[in-house]
N, C-alpha and C positions, 0 to 999 in steps of 0.2 A: 733733592739729593740728600742721602743720609750722611751723618757725620763720619761714619766708617768709610763710605765711598770717597768722601772728600779727602779724608786722611790718606787713603790709598792712592788717590790721584796725585796728591801733593808729593808723597814719597816717590811715585813714579817719575814725576817731573824733576825732582831733585836728583834722582838716580841718572836720568838722561843727561842732565847738565854736567854731572860729574863724569859720566862716560865720555861726553864730547871733549871735555878738558883732557882727560887721560889719553884719549885717542890722538888728540892734537899734539900732546907731548911726545907720544910714540912716533908720530908722523914727522917730527922735526929731524929724525935720524934716517928717513927714507928720502933719497934725493928727489924722487918724482913727486913727493908731497910736501917737501920742505917749504917751498914758497907759499903755498896755500896755508900751511900751518903758521908761518910767520905772520901772514895777513890776519889770521884769526887772533893771535896773541896781541897784535898791535892795534887791532880794531875793536869795534863795539861788541863783537861776538864773545870774546873772552870776558869782557866786563859784565855782559848780560848773564852768561853761564855762571860766572863766579857769584854774582848776586843771588841767582836762583838757588845755587848750591849752598848758599849761606857762608861763603868764604869771606872773612873779614879782610880789610885793606892790608893788614900786615901779612896775611897768608898769600894774597894775590901778589903783593910786592915780592915775597919770598920766592914764589914760582917764577916770576919774571927775572929775578936776580939769578936763580939757578940756571936758567936758560940764557944766560948773559951773552951768548953769541949773537943774539938778535939786537941790531942797532935800531932802536925804535924810531927815532926821527928819520933815518935813512929809509927804513922799510915803509913807513907811512907815505913818504913822498913818492916812493917807487910804485906803490899800489893805489894811490889815490887818483891817478890820472885816468 
């Protein structure tokens, strides 16, 4: 695989991770999708997407603080069963 293809693939993966995070933020405000979105932010999915997107810990913490309506401990217990 050429370097240009590799770079394009990387950009595509980063864009996808960013899009997943943005869509999950929007889904928090849609009652039919809120629970699934909360699970995403409280689980491994958000951590993986944030890492792929290159978000540093301070940025991910800021996102979680801005959506402060999510009670992380309560949500994890609720969805881990």
